[in-house]
Structure formats: structure tokens, C-alpha cells
C-alpha positions, 0 to 999 in steps of 0.5 A: 055857382058857375059863370059862362061868358061869351063874346060874339061880333054878329055883323052888322047887326045880325040882319036875317042871320038872328035865327042862326045867331040865336042857335048859337048862343042858345047851344052854349047856355051862357050867363053873360053875352057880349054882343059887337055890331048890335047895330039893330036895337030890334035884333038885340031884343029878339035874341035877349027875349030868345035867351031869357036875358036882359038887354043893355045897349051901349051908345056909340060915336058910330052906328056900330053899337054894343050890347050886353045881355045877361041873366044876372042881376044888373046894379049899374051900366054906364056907356064910354064913348069918348072922342077917342072912340070910333064906337064905345065901350059899355061897362056893367055891374052885376052881382055873382054869387053875392060879389060885384062882377064888372063886365066891360065889353067894347069894340076897337077901330078896325083895319091892320093899318090903324093900331095907332088909333086902337092905341088911342082907344085903349088908352081911353078905355084904361083911363075910365075903367082903372086896372084890371083888379080895380081900387083893392087889387082883388075886383072881379072883372071881365073885358071882352069884345073885338079889339081888332088886334093881334096879340104880341104872343101870337103867330100866324100858322100857314095852312094849305087851306087857307086861300092866298088873299088871306095868307097876304092879310095875315102877314100883314096883320102879324107884322104890324105894331101890336101894342093894344093888347100889350097895353091891356095886359099890362094893365093886370088882365089876363087873356084866358084863351092864351093862358089855357092854350098857350100854343094853339092859334085860336082864330076868330075872324076872317071868315070862311077860314079864319086867320086872325085871333081879335076877338078877347076874353079878359079877366082880372086876376081874381077871376082868372083864377077861377076860370076853368075854359076858354075857346072859340065856339065852332059849328056848321051854323057859324059860317053862316051866322057871322064873320067872326066866331064867338068866344066862351069862357067858364068860371067856377 
């Protein structure tokens, strides 16, 4: 059975933009949706009902919640919010093709200057969840969300359509330390977008003209071998729905 996963920062709980968010997600027919800035529990429930999915909302150290919507059977869920975290990480064990599939979504601290705090969050997350492949090295795992971190493999590609303010922001973002993604890769996870698109920018954030890729789908090696697709979701609705583009990944 194919598997489709989506990660989406919906911006401050979605507010009045929920119909746009709903239609964008519906157009992708995902089996698993990781939501960041799930601040409105009511809106999460509305989205879950519209999508025919089970909602799981993680507790956090701030109003900025994370949530997971899924069609897959859920066997276990735990919300991690140690003191290092500004927000949280939600870990949900599901079943896919008769095997455990562990899905972890998180939302790390924002702002270019806060990489040290994100490193502390990433260290805490990896202590709690362990390496990508688990104890056996062959576990199926997804780690996805808004990491607010630029990959060391990424480069800013100037474009005349990008506003001067956004160019300045991008230059600062790409000039800063980039340890968070490096740590996640060192734990054995595969950055699916960069794996499948080695030369494309793939910007996901700072709408209306995105200039950074900070939304990721990471997979354990056993799951990454089954990946067939990973890309941003783009449509006329995305600029109305949030300040991030969703990212989708497919597995078979």
C-alpha cells in the first residue's frame, strides 16, 4: 500500500484561512499530515473531520502546538516537551503494511540568530527518539516539520523577482551556522527533498517569495529506500493559506 505524508506550518492555528488549508491538503490525498502552529484545537478538529482523519495534538511549552492527522491505525502517541524546547515534538507510532511506522513532527525555535537554541532542541529530540533506524537499524521512521534551519547542503540562488528585504534576509540566513540539519543527518536520517532534488533550491518559507528551505521530510534509511517523491506543494491557494509551503513525500 503506498504511503503519502505531508508537513505543513499553517500559521497561527490557521485562523480564517482554514478553508484554503483544507483544500490544499485535500488536493494531495495524504495518509499522514504533520501540522505545526496547530494553536487552535478547534481548527485542527475541523481539518481532521474534513479529511476523514484521526487528530492527535501534542502538548507544548508554548501556545505553538504541533499535531498529527492520520488515516493509519495509531498504537501509541507521546508528546515530548523537555525544557530545552520552546514548543514540542509529537511522536506517534502507527502501522503501515503490517509494520510499525514511527512518525515524529516538531517545530524548532525561529529566527536566524537562534541556531544555538535550535541545536539544544535537536540534541534533546535525538536523545528522546534515538537514531533514525532505532535499535535494530531497520525501523521505519518519519521526522518532519518546521525546523527553522537551513541545511548545509543548500545555497541561496539570487533571482530578480525576490524583493531586496528578502534577499537581505536570505543572505543572513545562509551565512549563519547550520548545525541542526547536520545533526539530524548524522543521526542517520535522509533529507528526502535534497536526496531527490540535489540541485534545486526548494524554498518553502518567507512568503510571498520564499527564500529559505526550512520545512523538511526526513526518513530513516529503510523508509527512504521506498521514497518515490518529495516536493513542495504549490498552487494558487498557498499564498492565501500560510507563510509556508507544505512539503509532500510518497513511499511505496
